[in-house]
VOSE-368500 format. One record per residue (C-alpha): residue number from 1; x, y, z. Coordinates in nm, 3 decimals, padded with zeros to 5 digits. Each point is the difference from the previous one (the first is absolute). Layout:
+------+---------+---------+---------+
: resi :       x :       y :       z :
+------+---------+---------+---------+
:  NUM :       X :       Y :       Z :
...
+------+---------+---------+---------+
//
This chain:
+------+---------+---------+---------+
: resi :       x :       y :       z :
+------+---------+---------+---------+
:    1 :  00.461 : -01.928 :  03.476 :
:    2 :  00.144 : -00.273 :  00.209 :
:    3 : -00.202 : -00.136 :  00.310 :
:    4 :  00.081 :  00.249 :  00.303 :
:    5 : -00.005 : -00.147 :  00.340 :
:    6 : -00.276 :  00.142 :  00.227 :
:    7 :  00.150 :  00.222 :  00.273 :
:    8 : -00.127 :  00.185 :  00.285 :
:    9 :  00.189 :  00.288 :  00.192 :
:   10 : -00.142 :  00.217 :  00.300 :
:   11 :  00.088 :  00.330 :  00.130 :
:   12 : -00.173 :  00.343 :  00.043 :
:   13 : -00.167 :  00.188 : -00.273 :
:   14 : -00.213 :  00.309 : -00.066 :
:   15 : -00.213 :  00.134 : -00.258 :
:   16 :  00.071 :  00.348 : -00.143 :
:   17 : -00.264 :  00.224 : -00.074 :
:   18 : -00.048 :  00.371 : -00.093 :
:   19 : -00.097 :  00.063 :  00.347 :
:   20 :  00.330 : -00.120 :  00.143 :
:   21 :  00.221 : -00.328 :  00.062 :
:   22 : -00.267 : -00.204 :  00.166 :
:   23 :  00.065 : -00.213 :  00.312 :
:   24 :  00.256 : -00.269 :  00.003 :
:   25 : -00.148 : -00.355 :  00.073 :
:   26 :  00.118 : -00.371 : -00.038 :
:   27 :  00.019 : -00.084 : -00.365 :
:   28 :  00.039 : -00.345 : -00.172 :
:   29 :  00.129 : -00.002 : -00.348 :
:   30 : -00.087 : -00.314 : -00.189 :
:   31 :  00.180 : -00.077 : -00.342 :
:   32 : -00.183 : -00.258 : -00.204 :
:   33 :  00.083 : -00.098 : -00.366 :
:   34 : -00.206 :  00.258 : -00.187 :
:   35 : -00.099 :  00.239 :  00.279 :
:   36 :  00.091 :  00.141 :  00.346 :
:   37 : -00.231 :  00.071 :  00.278 :
:   38 :  00.049 :  00.266 :  00.274 :
:   39 : -00.188 : -00.054 :  00.312 :
:   40 :  00.013 :  00.312 :  00.211 :
:   41 : -00.184 : -00.017 :  00.349 :
:   42 : -00.158 :  00.345 : -00.056 :
:   43 : -00.151 : -00.063 : -00.335 :
:   44 : -00.130 : -00.262 : -00.245 :
:   45 :  00.252 : -00.222 : -00.173 :
:   46 :  00.135 :  00.123 : -00.326 :
:   47 :  00.070 : -00.266 : -00.280 :
:   48 :  00.158 :  00.103 : -00.318 :
:   49 :  00.219 : -00.161 : -00.295 :
:   50 :  00.351 :  00.103 :  00.006 :
:   51 : -00.028 :  00.178 : -00.337 :
:   52 : -00.218 :  00.244 :  00.209 :
:   53 :  00.302 :  00.135 :  00.209 :
:   54 :  00.069 :  00.345 : -00.147 :
:   55 :  00.273 :  00.082 :  00.277 :
:   56 :  00.209 : -00.205 :  00.209 :
:   57 :  00.226 :  00.232 :  00.188 :
:   58 :  00.220 : -00.026 :  00.302 :
:   59 :  00.044 :  00.278 :  00.232 :
:   60 :  00.161 :  00.020 :  00.360 :
:   61 : -00.056 : -00.365 :  00.078 :
:   62 : -00.350 : -00.023 : -00.147 :
:   63 : -00.164 : -00.106 : -00.323 :
:   64 : -00.246 :  00.225 : -00.205 :
:   65 : -00.245 : -00.171 : -00.210 :
:   66 : -00.215 :  00.170 : -00.256 :
:   67 : -00.261 : -00.238 : -00.136 :
:   68 : -00.183 :  00.107 : -00.297 :
:   69 :  00.034 :  00.337 : -00.187 :
:   70 : -00.214 :  00.304 :  00.016 :
:   71 : -00.275 :  00.109 :  00.248 :
:   72 : -00.074 : -00.356 :  00.109 :
:   73 :  00.341 : -00.092 :  00.086 :
:   74 :  00.091 : -00.108 :  00.354 :
:   75 :  00.323 :  00.105 :  00.174 :
:   76 :  00.118 : -00.237 :  00.282 :
:   77 :  00.316 :  00.044 :  00.220 :
:   78 :  00.153 : -00.335 :  00.139 :
:   79 :  00.210 :  00.049 :  00.300 :
:   80 :  00.180 : -00.195 :  00.263 :
:   81 :  00.064 : -00.319 : -00.214 :
:   82 :  00.358 : -00.008 :  00.142 :
:   83 :  00.261 : -00.193 : -00.206 :
:   84 : -00.296 : -00.129 : -00.216 :
:   85 : -00.035 :  00.343 : -00.163 :
:   86 :  00.236 : -00.112 : -00.273 :
:   87 : -00.210 : -00.301 : -00.062 :
:   88 : -00.296 :  00.185 : -00.035 :
:   89 :  00.136 :  00.272 : -00.257 :
:   90 :  00.190 : -00.269 : -00.185 :
:   91 : -00.293 : -00.251 : -00.042 :
:   92 : -00.243 :  00.266 : -00.089 :
:   93 :  00.236 :  00.137 : -00.271 :
:   94 :  00.080 : -00.345 : -00.140 :
:   95 : -00.370 : -00.120 : -00.009 :
:   96 : -00.113 :  00.320 : -00.152 :
:   97 :  00.263 :  00.005 : -00.271 :
:   98 : -00.068 : -00.371 : -00.092 :
:   99 : -00.365 :  00.063 : -00.021 :
:  100 :  00.029 :  00.297 : -00.216 :
:  101 :  00.246 : -00.166 : -00.234 :
:  102 : -00.239 : -00.301 : -00.013 :
:  103 : -00.274 :  00.248 : -00.101 :
:  104 :  00.248 :  00.075 : -00.303 :
:  105 : -00.024 : -00.364 : -00.073 :
:  106 :  00.365 : -00.062 :  00.119 :
:  107 :  00.105 : -00.336 :  00.127 :
:  108 :  00.276 :  00.025 :  00.263 :
:  109 :  00.219 : -00.281 :  00.196 :
:  110 : -00.074 : -00.033 :  00.365 :
:  111 :  00.324 :  00.183 :  00.104 :
:  112 : -00.042 :  00.330 :  00.185 :
:  113 :  00.047 :  00.289 : -00.231 :
:  114 :  00.333 :  00.189 :  00.073 :
:  115 : -00.016 :  00.348 :  00.148 :
:  116 :  00.250 :  00.218 : -00.221 :
:  117 :  00.123 :  00.362 : -00.008 :
:  118 : -00.053 :  00.145 : -00.354 :
:  119 :  00.055 :  00.318 : -00.198 :
:  120 : -00.178 :  00.085 : -00.316 :
:  121 :  00.020 :  00.368 : -00.136 :
:  122 : -00.080 :  00.224 :  00.290 :
:  123 : -00.163 : -00.272 :  00.196 :
:  124 :  00.179 : -00.164 :  00.289 :
:  125 : -00.154 : -00.240 :  00.234 :
:  126 : -00.038 : -00.361 :  00.140 :
:  127 : -00.243 : -00.271 : -00.152 :
:  128 : -00.049 : -00.365 : -00.055 :
:  129 :  00.152 : -00.148 : -00.310 :
:  130 : -00.163 : -00.283 : -00.195 :
:  131 :  00.158 : -00.161 : -00.314 :
:  132 : -00.293 : -00.178 : -00.163 :
:  133 :  00.033 : -00.191 : -00.314 :
:  134 : -00.102 :  00.273 : -00.220 :
:  135 :  00.125 :  00.310 :  00.168 :
:  136 :  00.164 :  00.185 :  00.294 :
:  137 : -00.262 :  00.135 :  00.261 :
:  138 :  00.110 :  00.249 :  00.264 :
:  139 : -00.256 :  00.118 :  00.240 :
:  140 :  00.104 :  00.315 :  00.216 :
:  141 : -00.070 :  00.003 :  00.367 :
:  142 : -00.083 :  00.364 : -00.050 :
:  143 : -00.360 : -00.056 : -00.146 :
:  144 :  00.018 :  00.364 : -00.152 :
:  145 :  00.239 : -00.167 : -00.268 :
:  146 : -00.135 : -00.212 : -00.275 :
:  147 :  00.103 : -00.368 : -00.062 :
:  148 :  00.309 : -00.028 : -00.229 :
:  149 : -00.084 : -00.263 : -00.262 :
:  150 :  00.278 : -00.080 : -00.234 :
:  151 : -00.053 : -00.277 : -00.276 :
:  152 :  00.276 : -00.254 : -00.038 :
:  153 :  00.069 :  00.115 : -00.343 :
:  154 :  00.038 :  00.383 :  00.090 :
:  155 :  00.289 : -00.074 :  00.217 :
:  156 :  00.297 :  00.123 : -00.153 :
:  157 :  00.367 :  00.013 :  00.120 :
:  158 :  00.067 : -00.146 :  00.342 :
:  159 :  00.301 :  00.131 :  00.210 :
:  160 :  00.092 : -00.135 :  00.351 :
:  161 :  00.256 :  00.117 :  00.249 :
:  162 :  00.105 : -00.216 :  00.251 :
:  163 :  00.188 :  00.234 :  00.171 :
:  164 : -00.302 :  00.216 :  00.073 :
:  165 : -00.253 : -00.263 : -00.007 :
:  166 : -00.203 :  00.166 : -00.274 :
:  167 : -00.164 : -00.101 : -00.322 :
:  168 : -00.094 :  00.232 : -00.262 :
:  169 : -00.236 : -00.066 : -00.300 :
:  170 : -00.138 :  00.178 : -00.292 :
:  171 : -00.381 : -00.048 :  00.042 :
:  172 : -00.304 :  00.091 : -00.210 :
:  173 : -00.355 : -00.042 :  00.146 :
:  174 : -00.358 :  00.044 : -00.069 :
:  175 : -00.007 :  00.364 :  00.073 :
:  176 :  00.306 :  00.067 : -00.231 :
:  177 : -00.033 :  00.087 : -00.375 :
:  178 :  00.077 : -00.260 : -00.251 :
:  179 :  00.384 : -00.047 : -00.014 :
:  180 :  00.054 :  00.231 :  00.314 :
:  181 :  00.209 : -00.133 :  00.294 :
:  182 :  00.097 :  00.132 :  00.346 :
:  183 :  00.283 : -00.153 :  00.246 :
:  184 : -00.134 : -00.193 :  00.283 :
:  185 :  00.244 : -00.041 :  00.256 :
:  186 :  00.011 : -00.260 :  00.299 :
:  187 :  00.263 :  00.119 :  00.247 :
:  188 :  00.094 : -00.151 :  00.330 :
:  189 : -00.055 : -00.356 : -00.105 :
:  190 :  00.320 : -00.122 :  00.158 :
:  191 :  00.105 : -00.350 : -00.026 :
:  192 : -00.321 : -00.076 : -00.218 :
:  193 :  00.123 :  00.229 : -00.275 :
:  194 :  00.136 : -00.281 : -00.215 :
:  195 : -00.310 : -00.217 :  00.039 :
:  196 : -00.219 :  00.281 : -00.075 :
:  197 :  00.177 :  00.112 : -00.323 :
:  198 : -00.009 : -00.344 : -00.110 :
:  199 : -00.367 : -00.033 :  00.038 :
:  200 : -00.067 :  00.322 : -00.175 :
:  201 :  00.225 : -00.092 : -00.277 :
:  202 : -00.180 : -00.349 : -00.028 :
:  203 : -00.343 :  00.166 :  00.003 :
:  204 :  00.108 :  00.234 : -00.294 :
:  205 :  00.180 : -00.244 : -00.203 :
:  206 : -00.303 : -00.265 :  00.028 :
:  207 : -00.212 :  00.228 : -00.199 :
:  208 :  00.241 : -00.006 : -00.308 :
:  209 :  00.072 : -00.380 :  00.034 :
:  210 : -00.374 : -00.057 :  00.022 :
:  211 : -00.042 :  00.204 : -00.315 :
:  212 :  00.269 : -00.175 : -00.177 :
:  213 : -00.145 : -00.351 :  00.084 :
:  214 : -00.366 :  00.116 : -00.126 :
:  215 :  00.151 :  00.136 : -00.328 :
:  216 :  00.210 : -00.339 : -00.049 :
:  217 : -00.303 : -00.194 :  00.065 :
:  218 : -00.207 :  00.200 : -00.247 :
:  219 :  00.277 :  00.014 : -00.280 :
:  220 :  00.231 : -00.292 :  00.069 :
:  221 :  00.163 :  00.014 : -00.364 :
:  222 :  00.030 :  00.369 : -00.037 :
:  223 :  00.331 :  00.150 : -00.012 :
:  224 :  00.177 :  00.083 :  00.326 :
:  225 :  00.012 :  00.365 : -00.069 :
:  226 : -00.368 :  00.014 : -00.076 :
:  227 : -00.086 : -00.174 :  00.325 :
:  228 :  00.235 :  00.226 :  00.199 :
:  229 : -00.174 :  00.308 : -00.146 :
:  230 : -00.322 : -00.127 :  00.073 :
:  231 :  00.077 : -00.121 :  00.360 :
:  232 :  00.107 :  00.361 :  00.075 :
:  233 : -00.314 :  00.153 : -00.124 :
:  234 : -00.252 : -00.227 :  00.126 :
:  235 :  00.083 : -00.002 :  00.387 :
:  236 : -00.268 : -00.065 :  00.250 :
:  237 : -00.273 :  00.132 : -00.223 :
:  238 :  00.155 :  00.315 : -00.129 :
:  239 : -00.198 :  00.066 : -00.331 :
:  240 :  00.204 :  00.034 : -00.317 :
:  241 : -00.131 :  00.183 : -00.283 :
:  242 : -00.040 : -00.222 : -00.302 :
:  243 :  00.147 :  00.241 : -00.233 :
:  244 :  00.306 :  00.020 :  00.179 :
:  245 :  00.087 : -00.351 :  00.010 :
:  246 :  00.067 :  00.000 : -00.371 :
:  247 :  00.079 : -00.321 : -00.163 :
:  248 : -00.017 : -00.201 :  00.359 :
:  249 : -00.371 :  00.080 : -00.022 :
:  250 : -00.053 : -00.232 : -00.307 :
:  251 :  00.141 : -00.281 :  00.208 :
:  252 : -00.167 :  00.089 :  00.320 :
:  253 : -00.358 :  00.049 : -00.141 :
:  254 : -00.063 : -00.359 : -00.122 :
:  255 :  00.143 : -00.139 :  00.298 :
:  256 : -00.203 :  00.189 :  00.232 :
:  257 : -00.325 : -00.023 : -00.212 :
:  258 :  00.032 : -00.379 : -00.073 :
:  259 : -00.373 : -00.043 :  00.121 :
:  260 : -00.240 :  00.084 : -00.292 :
:  261 : -00.255 :  00.174 :  00.234 :
:  262 :  00.264 :  00.245 :  00.122 :
:  263 :  00.143 :  00.063 : -00.341 :
:  264 : -00.333 :  00.062 : -00.135 :
:  265 : -00.096 :  00.268 :  00.262 :
:  266 :  00.333 :  00.164 : -00.018 :
:  267 : -00.048 :  00.045 : -00.380 :
:  268 : -00.351 :  00.146 :  00.041 :
:  269 :  00.146 :  00.228 :  00.286 :
:  270 :  00.279 :  00.120 : -00.226 :
:  271 : -00.246 :  00.054 : -00.280 :
:  272 : -00.191 :  00.226 :  00.218 :
:  273 :  00.316 :  00.193 :  00.089 :
:  274 :  00.003 :  00.198 : -00.313 :
:  275 :  00.250 :  00.018 : -00.297 :
:  276 :  00.288 : -00.016 :  00.253 :
:  277 : -00.072 : -00.212 :  00.289 :
:  278 :  00.163 :  00.056 :  00.325 :
:  279 :  00.053 : -00.328 :  00.192 :
:  280 :  00.213 : -00.118 :  00.282 :
:  281 :  00.080 : -00.350 :  00.140 :
:  282 :  00.116 : -00.100 :  00.356 :
:  283 :  00.046 : -00.296 :  00.199 :
:  284 :  00.120 : -00.103 :  00.342 :
:  285 :  00.041 : -00.339 :  00.226 :
:  286 : -00.301 : -00.136 :  00.141 :
:  287 :  00.207 : -00.008 :  00.306 :
:  288 :  00.356 :  00.115 :  00.029 :
:  289 :  00.263 : -00.267 : -00.048 :
:  290 : -00.231 : -00.202 : -00.208 :
:  291 : -00.023 : -00.087 : -00.367 :
:  292 : -00.362 :  00.077 : -00.041 :
:  293 : -00.122 :  00.301 : -00.176 :
:  294 : -00.285 :  00.257 : -00.014 :
:  295 :  00.014 :  00.172 : -00.335 :
:  296 : -00.242 :  00.290 : -00.105 :
:  297 : -00.010 :  00.261 : -00.289 :
:  298 : -00.163 :  00.346 :  00.005 :
:  299 : -00.131 :  00.181 : -00.300 :
:  300 : -00.087 :  00.369 : -00.036 :
:  301 : -00.350 :  00.049 : -00.127 :
:  302 : -00.178 :  00.332 : -00.136 :
:  303 : -00.234 :  00.139 :  00.251 :
:  304 :  00.255 :  00.056 :  00.288 :
:  305 :  00.022 : -00.374 :  00.075 :
:  306 :  00.263 : -00.276 :  00.022 :
:  307 : -00.065 : -00.360 :  00.006 :
:  308 :  00.168 : -00.275 :  00.213 :
:  309 :  00.001 : -00.360 : -00.090 :
:  310 :  00.142 : -00.261 :  00.225 :
:  311 :  00.149 : -00.274 : -00.229 :
:  312 : -00.057 : -00.292 :  00.252 :
:  313 : -00.219 : -00.311 :  00.029 :
:  314 : -00.326 :  00.062 :  00.132 :
:  315 :  00.015 :  00.380 : -00.092 :
:  316 : -00.309 :  00.096 : -00.202 :
:  317 : -00.047 :  00.369 :  00.039 :
:  318 :  00.142 :  00.332 : -00.139 :
:  319 :  00.023 :  00.256 :  00.256 :
:  320 : -00.034 :  00.370 : -00.117 :
:  321 :  00.145 :  00.295 :  00.180 :
:  322 : -00.036 :  00.373 : -00.017 :
:  323 :  00.320 :  00.175 : -00.121 :
:  324 : -00.030 :  00.375 :  00.080 :
:  325 : -00.263 :  00.166 :  00.217 :
:  326 : -00.322 :  00.003 : -00.200 :
:  327 : -00.046 :  00.379 :  00.041 :
:  328 :  00.318 :  00.078 : -00.166 :
:  329 : -00.009 : -00.255 : -00.272 :
:  330 :  00.010 :  00.193 : -00.336 :
:  331 : -00.085 : -00.266 : -00.239 :
:  332 :  00.332 : -00.084 : -00.130 :
:  333 :  00.092 : -00.336 : -00.132 :
:  334 :  00.265 : -00.195 :  00.210 :
:  335 :  00.351 :  00.073 : -00.103 :
:  336 :  00.333 : -00.160 :  00.100 :
:  337 :  00.183 :  00.201 :  00.272 :
:  338 : -00.318 :  00.153 :  00.149 :
:  339 :  00.095 :  00.067 :  00.353 :
:  340 : -00.349 : -00.077 :  00.113 :
:  341 : -00.008 : -00.326 : -00.181 :
:  342 :  00.345 : -00.098 :  00.130 :
:  343 : -00.091 :  00.084 :  00.349 :
:  344 : -00.342 : -00.200 : -00.018 :
:  345 :  00.173 : -00.302 : -00.144 :
:  346 :  00.266 :  00.000 :  00.291 :
:  347 : -00.258 :  00.049 :  00.259 :
:  348 : -00.221 : -00.292 : -00.125 :
:  349 :  00.302 : -00.246 : -00.030 :
:  350 :  00.133 :  00.109 :  00.333 :
:  351 : -00.352 : -00.074 :  00.164 :
:  352 : -00.012 : -00.326 : -00.150 :
:  353 :  00.333 : -00.119 :  00.129 :
:  354 : -00.055 :  00.166 :  00.353 :
:  355 : -00.336 : -00.171 :  00.013 :
:  356 :  00.161 : -00.341 : -00.089 :
:  357 : -00.197 :  00.001 : -00.326 :
:  358 : -00.335 :  00.017 :  00.142 :
:  359 : -00.199 :  00.238 : -00.228 :
:  360 : -00.345 : -00.043 :  00.167 :
:  361 :  00.080 :  00.260 :  00.284 :
:  362 :  00.026 :  00.255 : -00.306 :
:  363 : -00.317 : -00.087 : -00.145 :
:  364 : -00.277 : -00.108 :  00.259 :
:  365 : -00.293 :  00.220 :  00.015 :
:  366 : -00.032 :  00.171 :  00.327 :
:  367 : -00.299 : -00.202 :  00.119 :
:  368 :  00.196 : -00.338 : -00.048 :
:  369 :  00.318 :  00.148 :  00.146 :
:  370 : -00.192 :  00.056 :  00.323 :
:  371 : -00.073 : -00.366 :  00.050 :
:  372 :  00.176 : -00.175 :  00.295 :
:  373 :  00.180 : -00.242 : -00.231 :
:  374 :  00.190 :  00.298 : -00.155 :
:  375 :  00.142 :  00.146 :  00.322 :
:  376 :  00.362 : -00.078 : -00.122 :
:  377 : -00.073 :  00.192 : -00.311 :
:  378 : -00.094 :  00.318 :  00.209 :
:  379 :  00.287 : -00.042 :  00.209 :
:  380 :  00.232 : -00.003 : -00.294 :
:  381 : -00.182 :  00.295 : -00.170 :
:  382 :  00.070 :  00.197 :  00.307 :
:  383 :  00.365 : -00.121 :  00.058 :
:  384 :  00.122 :  00.017 : -00.365 :
:  385 :  00.010 :  00.321 : -00.172 :
:  386 :  00.056 : -00.157 : -00.343 :
:  387 : -00.298 : -00.219 :  00.035 :
:  388 : -00.228 :  00.283 :  00.104 :
:  389 :  00.124 :  00.203 : -00.286 :
:  390 : -00.080 : -00.274 : -00.252 :
:  391 : -00.340 : -00.035 :  00.138 :
:  392 : -00.057 :  00.381 : -00.044 :
:  393 :  00.103 : -00.043 : -00.352 :
:  394 : -00.211 : -00.306 : -00.071 :
:  395 : -00.290 :  00.033 : -00.258 :
:  396 : -00.126 : -00.353 : -00.075 :
:  397 :  00.099 : -00.353 : -00.071 :
:  398 : -00.127 : -00.161 : -00.313 :
:  399 : -00.062 : -00.378 :  00.024 :
:  400 :  00.086 : -00.228 : -00.284 :
:  401 : -00.314 : -00.188 : -00.020 :
:  402 :  00.023 :  00.005 : -00.390 :
:  403 :  00.205 :  00.209 : -00.256 :
:  404 : -00.303 :  00.185 : -00.117 :
:  405 : -00.146 :  00.103 :  00.327 :
:  406 :  00.347 :  00.090 :  00.128 :
:  407 :  00.085 :  00.212 : -00.310 :
:  408 : -00.332 :  00.177 :  00.004 :
:  409 :  00.043 :  00.075 :  00.375 :
:  410 :  00.362 :  00.144 : -00.072 :
:  411 : -00.134 :  00.225 : -00.272 :
:  412 : -00.298 :  00.116 :  00.223 :
:  413 :  00.233 :  00.088 :  00.286 :
:  414 :  00.266 :  00.181 : -00.223 :
:  415 : -00.294 :  00.216 : -00.155 :
:  416 : -00.155 :  00.076 :  00.341 :
:  417 :  00.332 :  00.082 :  00.185 :
:  418 :  00.105 :  00.238 : -00.265 :
:  419 : -00.268 :  00.239 :  00.107 :
:  420 : -00.001 : -00.058 :  00.353 :
:  421 :  00.108 :  00.300 :  00.219 :
:  422 : -00.169 : -00.101 :  00.327 :
:  423 :  00.243 : -00.195 :  00.205 :
:  424 : -00.282 : -00.169 :  00.191 :
:  425 : -00.193 : -00.119 : -00.292 :
:  426 : -00.009 : -00.367 : -00.098 :
:  427 : -00.022 : -00.162 : -00.326 :
:  428 : -00.346 : -00.121 : -00.047 :
:  429 :  00.116 : -00.331 : -00.122 :
:  430 :  00.208 : -00.075 :  00.317 :
:  431 : -00.305 : -00.160 :  00.185 :
:  432 : -00.046 : -00.262 : -00.287 :
:  433 :  00.380 : -00.091 :  00.010 :
:  434 :  00.002 : -00.041 :  00.368 :
:  435 : -00.323 : -00.239 : -00.023 :
:  436 :  00.184 : -00.199 : -00.251 :
:  437 :  00.285 : -00.019 :  00.234 :
:  438 : -00.230 : -00.141 :  00.264 :
:  439 : -00.174 : -00.243 : -00.262 :
:  440 :  00.337 : -00.144 : -00.093 :
:  441 :  00.076 : -00.106 :  00.355 :
:  442 :  00.024 :  00.310 :  00.211 :
:  443 :  00.332 :  00.152 : -00.078 :
:  444 :  00.168 : -00.340 : -00.079 :
:  445 :  00.300 :  00.080 : -00.181 :
:  446 :  00.209 :  00.226 :  00.191 :
:  447 :  00.306 : -00.235 :  00.064 :
:  448 :  00.190 :  00.232 :  00.217 :
:  449 :  00.170 : -00.056 :  00.335 :
:  450 : -00.216 :  00.092 :  00.254 :
:  451 :  00.264 :  00.002 :  00.289 :
:  452 : -00.028 :  00.021 :  00.290 :
:  453 : -00.296 : -00.180 :  00.116 :
:  454 :  00.054 : -00.076 :  00.356 :
:  455 : -00.295 :  00.055 :  00.235 :
:  456 :  00.213 :  00.199 :  00.249 :
:  457 :  00.034 :  00.272 : -00.245 :
:  458 : -00.350 : -00.025 : -00.160 :
:  459 : -00.217 : -00.143 :  00.273 :
:  460 : -00.331 :  00.052 : -00.180 :
:  461 :  00.114 : -00.127 : -00.343 :
:  462 : -00.155 : -00.336 : -00.047 :
:  463 :  00.075 : -00.044 : -00.361 :
:  464 :  00.382 : -00.010 : -00.001 :
:  465 :  00.006 : -00.019 : -00.388 :
:  466 : -00.295 :  00.167 : -00.149 :
:  467 : -00.056 : -00.084 : -00.361 :
:  468 :  00.095 :  00.307 : -00.215 :
:  469 :  00.009 :  00.106 : -00.361 :
+------+---------+---------+---------+
//
């Protein structure tokens, strides 16, 4: 979130209560970097973060604010701001949008977000549009509507009509089933239609350019057709089933697993996966437009588990996640094409990309997560559905202290989880693994991107890059 200049505006205001509209009194609205203050002569000052604004509505020359949700929410009516009413509404919406996107670990340029009209399915409204390096984000002014998040790789055909000033694009999203898409239309762009269409096209195409760059860096001497096929399959962390890669997997596997430690853990995990182990591979750029990559593999395990291993310097833990709800698990071994297994793998990979490759928010025990230094993680978990879902599925991380200890912990976890039916039950070995993490340096091997880290967005976060596993 860029530094927002402090601003003070004055007018009249009143508190709305169940007993009536209250009495109008002089009010001063002060906008700071991370929060705003409403000083009303008839009541104590109210200080809140921009993300706390549940409603910003304009009616009959006044602005209605709802701060917070539920019984403890506060309703304020701001009046008599004259020609500064537009500034009040515009600044609050801009600052709220930026803070909420920052909670989602989104970096944005300093330029104001564009207000656009949009249509998607039966939904028609106005919102703020942000094109961030990984995705399109559209935040409706109508707070009853959910944020529209479209990953750049999920943007399909783009059509622009300069005559009507509209852009239409096929758009997937985190609420869409795999492979599904809807149409997002941005009408009324006027002279900006060409520029907006070009920006959307560049965002979409960047995903495939990055994928091609990473594959070429990994397999520079592979045939062109091989590189093209892999580049189309391995876009922005989309997991590719190893069995569907055919002969291309024979080239990809040794290139990815060039480090002996990762090759050994991969072999062990596949060995635990049964006679026909089910494995996926995924990779994405560390940052869009760059040539550095994050790569990971996932292996289905007996006992309703899937293991994630990030193949990256400094990564020394295997993360294990639940596949199906424990109560419904029937003891069957993992099989290729299992819908629950495919869903789990896609969810975990999506969370990894959305969280900028930080795995620790998925894994920290609740008492550690509550510490002040992990405010950023708590905000991200509240703002990113994919990250929250991965945390709900998380079971344990197994630290690579030595091969024998890691293998013993893996076998114990698989055996225990095969009979676990209580969703709240915790593997008895988890505490020992977390103690090993702390003994190894306090979560010191998660080399994800903790963006953003500005104090304006996270004022109590005194550790801008916590060490993680």
